[in-house]
C-alpha positions in Angstrom: 90.8 126.5 170.3 89.4 124.4 167.6 92.1 123.3 165.1 89.9 121.5 162.7 89.8 122.7 159.2 86.4 121.2 158.3 83.2 121.0 160.3 82.4 117.7 161.9 78.9 116.2 161.3 77.3 113.5 163.3 75.3 111.4 160.8 73.2 108.3 161.8 73.5 104.9 160.1 77.1 104.8 159.1 79.0 101.6 159.7 82.6 100.8 159.3 84.7 97.7 158.4 88.2 98.4 159.4 91.5 96.5 159.1 94.7 97.2 161.1 96.7 95.0 158.7 96.2 91.9 160.9 92.5 91.5 161.3 89.1 92.9 160.2 86.7 94.5 162.6 83.3 96.2 162.6 82.4 99.5 164.2 80.1 102.5 164.1 81.1 105.8 162.5 80.2 108.5 165.1 81.3 111.6 163.2 82.8 112.6 159.9 84.3 115.5 158.1 85.8 116.0 154.7 89.2 114.9 155.9 88.5 112.8 159.0 86.3 110.4 160.9 85.8 108.7 164.3 84.9 105.1 164.6 83.6 103.6 167.9 82.4 100.3 169.2 85.5 98.5 167.9 86.8 95.5 169.8 89.7 96.1 172.1 91.9 93.7 170.2 92.3 96.0 167.2 95.8 97.5 167.1 95.4 100.9 168.7 99.0 101.8 167.7 98.7 101.0 164.0 100.2 103.6 161.7 97.3 103.3 159.2 94.0 101.6 158.7 92.0 100.6 155.7 88.3 101.4 156.3 85.2 100.8 154.3 82.4 103.2 155.4 78.9 102.0 154.5 75.7 104.1 154.3 72.6 102.5 152.9 73.7 101.3 149.4 76.9 103.5 149.3 80.4 102.4 150.3 83.6 104.3 150.5 87.1 102.8 150.8 89.3 105.0 152.9 92.9 105.1 154.1 92.9 106.4 157.6 95.9 107.8 159.4 95.1 107.5 163.1 95.5 110.7 165.2 94.2 109.1 168.5 93.0 105.9 170.0 91.1 105.4 173.2 90.4 102.1 175.0 87.1 102.4 176.9 86.5 99.1 178.7 86.2 96.4 176.1 85.7 98.9 173.2 88.1 101.0 171.3 87.5 104.4 169.7 89.8 105.5 166.8 89.9 109.0 165.3 92.0 109.9 162.3 92.7 111.8 159.1 91.5 110.5 155.8 94.5 110.2 153.4 93.7 111.6 150.0 89.8 111.6 150.2 88.0 110.7 147.0 85.7 113.0 145.1 82.8 110.6 146.0 83.6 111.0 149.7 83.7 114.8 149.4 80.4 114.8 147.6 78.8 112.5 150.2 80.0 114.7 153.1 78.8 117.8 151.3 75.4 116.3 150.7 75.0 115.2 154.3 76.2 118.6 155.6 73.6 120.3 153.4 70.8 118.0 154.7 71.8 118.6 158.3 71.8 122.4 157.8 68.3 122.2 156.3 67.0 120.2 159.2 68.6 122.6 161.7 67.1 125.7 160.1 
């Protein structure tokens, strides 16, 4: 059963700069929702057991600073994937997700 409160969308072209409190790493955002996101293509050396991450999500000229509470982490060879809940998402993030969701629905119709 799906426990997610908000629908996930799979936009193209979102990148992430993420810090585990020790280092800074780059990854690709594979899916987002109003309250969560998944980042992939992270190096294996990022702390997969961190209690929180600071993430900057970039899309074209936009950027969003996010506090991410990880819910899961997966090591896939030399890459790590991290999925988590956005702590206190901003109004700008909510508007961004809403706009992307509306664009995707228009394309699917």
